[in-house]
Every structure is written in structure tokens, then in C-alpha cells.
N, C-alpha and C positions, 0 to 999 in steps of 0.2 A: 618427455611429453610437455607441451605448452602449459605454462603455469595456470592460465585461465581454465583450460580444459581439465587440468589436474584438480583444481578447486571445485569445478562443477561436478566432477566424478565424486569428489569427497562429500559434497552436500547431499542431504536426503531429508525427508520429512521426519524430523526428530520426534520420537514418541515419549521418550523419557529424558527429562532435563536434570542436571545436577543443581538442586536448589541452593547450594552453598556458594556457587560460583556466579559472580555478577559481571554484567557488561559495564565497562568503565564509562565515566562521564565524557571522556575524550572520544571514545568510540561512538557513543550516542550522538555527539555533535556531528561526526562524520555521516552517520546514518541519516540524520535530519537533513544535512546538506545534500546528500545524495537524493533524498526524496524531493527536496526543493528544486533540484536540477532535472527532474524527470520531464521528459517530453509529454505534451498533451495537445489535443486538437486545438489549433489556433493559438496555443500557449495559454489557454483560458484557466487551467488549473482549478477545476471545479471540486475542490477537495480540502481536507484537512487531516493531518496525522495526529492522533492522540496517543501519547505514550503513558502507559499505566504501570507504575512501580509499586504503589501502596498495596501491601499484602491483604489488607482487609477488603479493599475494593476488588481485588482479583479473586478473593474467596467468594464474594458476592457474584462474580461473573461465572463461576464454575457451573452453577445450576443452569445458567443461560447458555452454556457452551456444551450442553449435553454431557457434563461431568468428564470432559476431556482434561486430564490432570496437567497438561502442558501449561494451561492458563495460570495455575497456581504455583507450579514448580519452576517455570522459566524465570529468567532474570527480570524481563519486562514483557509486557504485552503491547504490541502496536495495533491500534484500531484505526482502520482506514475508513474514512466517512466522506460521503459526497455532500456537496453544498445543496441545501434545499432552496436557495435563492432562485428566483425566476430568471429567465435568460436575459431580460433587459438589464436587471441589476448586475448579473454576472459580467456581461459585456461592458457595461459602463464602469464598473470598478477596475476592470482590466485595462480599458483605454486610459483611464485617469492615471493608473500606475505606470503604464507604458510611456505616457507623455512626461511624467515626472522623472522616470528612470533615464530616459534618453534626452531629456532637456529640450523637448519640442512642444510646439503649440498643439493643444488637443484637437483643434480644428483640422490639423494636417492628417489626422487619423480617421476622419469622418468616413471616407470610402471603405476603409478596412472595417470600421464599426458597423456600417450598413451591410457589408458582406456577411459578417458574422451573425448579425441579427436576422438576415434573410435565411441563412442556413438553419439556424436554431428555430426560427419562427415557423418553419415547415413541419416541425415535430409537434405531435400532441403530447400530453403530460406523460404518458407511459413511454413514448419514444425518447423524450428528453431525460427521463430517469435512467433508461437503459444506456443512453449516450454517456451520461455522467459516470455511471458505474464502470463502463468500458475504460474510461480514462484511468480509473483507479487500478484496473488490472495491469495497465502499462506500468504504473508506479510499483505495483507488487513485484512484477517480474524484474524490474530494475533493482529493487532492494534485495531480492533473492540472490541475484548475481553479485551485488556489492557485498552482501553478508558472506557469501561463499568466498569471495576474495579476502575478506577479513577473518575467515575461519571462525565465524560466529554461526552457531546453529539456529535453525528456524523451523517453523511448521505452519504453513498457510492453512487457515481454518475458515471454510465457508459454513461448517456445521455449528451454527449458533443461532440464537434468537435475536435478530437485529433490533426489534422493538424493545426487548428487555435490556439489551445493551444501551440503547438510547435513554431508556428510563433510568438505569443505574448511573450512567455517566452524565446525565442531564444534557444530552446532545441536542434534543429537539429545541430546547430554549436557546441553544447557541447557534441554531440555524444549520444543523448537520444531521445526517442519518447514517448509521452504521451499514457498511457493505460486507466487510469480513475483518478477521483479525489475524495477527501474525506474532505468536509467542517467539521470543528470541532468547538466546542464552548459550549454554554449553551442554553438550550431551552427557548423559550419565553412562558410566562404564557398564551399567546393567542393561542398557538399551540393546536388545537383541537385533534391532533393525540396522544398527550401525555398521555391521560387517556383512550384511546380506548383499549379494551382487546386485548392482543397479541394472534394471531391465529397460533397455531402449532398443527400438528397431535399428537394424543396420542402415548405414548411410544410403545405400542404393534403394532402400524402400521408402525413405522419407525425403529424398533430395534428387532433383533433376535439373540439369542446366539446359535452358532453352535459348537458342539463338547464339 
């Protein structure tokens, strides 16, 4: 079996983590770099990844995660947050960074800047929020795949109180808002879900070649 497919079969939404086994600093660097390299609409990256290691902080997040123990037992909790900056600020920061990274005059990016502003400017506040959150789901699934390749367990969690996460982690003051969390670490031998057969529809039900 292809190694990628083998690892995707290996991964599952881990319910019980081994609290004594920690993700190394080197592996965390790889995870952060994988997040940084994630694709996003126009490359705008309207996000930030917060990595929570401190046990006291994670204990505080337990209540706001509807008492899902992965938050306290995992090695780290990754919090995916969207930027709360307006579209003009988001685009301007990106254009400035692009000009610096590529060594070009910022004026040469004016047409691209106006195209992005035109696209985002057609959205109301609610649509803009949804657009930003969709970008984070791209990052989530990228990291789920990378983590499977690294044989690091994870459990994506939408079941949390975003406002309370923001309050606990001081994210509002930093210009970000929680969308979901991803505890990571290593499965416990007691996790009964580790050996349950993965259920996915057969290929002919979910795939069709057209043309």
C-alpha cells in the first residue's frame, strides 16, 4: 500500500491521548512550517496558529471545550484563529509583504491589490467572516495530512466555545478570533477507537471521472 494512504488509514480522531508522551520541539517546528505553507485564497493567509502547551491554560480550556479530555491530555493544543482585521488592512499587509519578499516595487502589485479588494469588497461582514473561516479549514486538513505522515495523533474539535477561548487566550486583543482547535500528541493504548475499522464509502460512490 502507498505510504501516504497507509498513514491516512492509520489516523483517526483520537479520543484518548497518552499525557506522558510529548511532541518534540523539532516536530512542532515542522508542524508550524506546514501551516505556514498552506494554500489560501489569493495567498492572503487571514489566520494565526496558537500552540498551547501550558497545562494550567489547557485546564482552563477544558470547560470551554465541553469537557473533552483531549484538551488536557494531549501534548499540545493547536488553536486555529481567523484574523479580525478588515479586508483593506489584510490586503495592504499582504501586498507589502509580497513586495518585500520578491524585491519588487509595491506599485507593480497595484492591479492585483485592486482585484483582491474588489473581490472582498463585495462581501458583507458575515460573508467576509465565513470566507476567512473557510481558509482555516484548508489549513486544518493540510495539517491533518501532515500529522498523519509524521504519525502524530490529532482530534479536530469544533465543539468548543470560541468566545471563551478568545477570552482565556486574550485573542481579541491580539486581533484574532477562535474558529476551532486541534489537540495533538500520541494515542493512549486504552483508546478503544484506535483499532475500530475506519468507515469510508467505496471509491465508486464518491469518485467519478468526467471527460
